[in-house]
N, C-alpha and C positions, 0 to 999 in steps of 0.2 A: 203665653199668648197675650198680646196687647192689642187693644182696639184704638184706632186713631180716628177722630172726627174729621171728615173731609168736606165741611160745608153742608148746610141743611141737615138732613137726617141720614146722610150717607156715612157709613163707618167702614173702614178698611181694616182687615185683620192683618197684623204684622207679627212675624216671628221675633222673639227676643233673642239677641245674640247669646250664645253659650259662654259661660265663664271659662276662662282658660284653665286647663287641667294643671293642678299643682305638680311640680316635679320635685321629688324628694332629693335632698343633697346626699352625695356620698359621704361616708363617715371619714373622720380624720384617720390617716394611716392606711386607708384603703387604696388598692391599686386601681387605676382608671386608665381608659384608653382615650386619647385626644387626637386631633388631626395632626399633631406634631409628634405623636408617639405615645409610649406607655410612661406613666408617671405615678407618683404617690401624692395623695392629698395631704397638704400641710396645715391648711386653715380653711374654715368655712365661714362666709359672711352671710348670715341669715337676712340681714336688712337689704343687701344688694343682690342676693341670690347668686353669689359668685364663690368660687373656690380657688385657692392658691395651690398649684400643682408643681411638684419638683419632677422634671423629666429625668430619664435615665442618664442623660448627658450632664446632669447637674444644674441646668438652667431652670429657673422658676417662671411660671406664667400664671396670670389671672384669667379665669374663664367663667362663663355663665354655667349654671348647673346643667342646662340643656345641652351644652357643648362637650360634656364628658359622659362616658358610659363605663359601666363595669365590664370587665373582660368576660368573654364566654367561658363558662366552666364546664 
């Protein structure tokens, strides 16, 4: 909670924005589901929060961690 002074002795209570939840990256070699189909993680970039995925058709794409999901087991 943060209080902001609004002139004189009037204070307004303001909610602090929540920090975004960290999304854990999938591991290298893991099978993932993307909007373009199922693929395998080739590389994880921790600085950019991206993964390089090789799709079943052989093409590779770079996606954000939040754009891939582990398949339902």
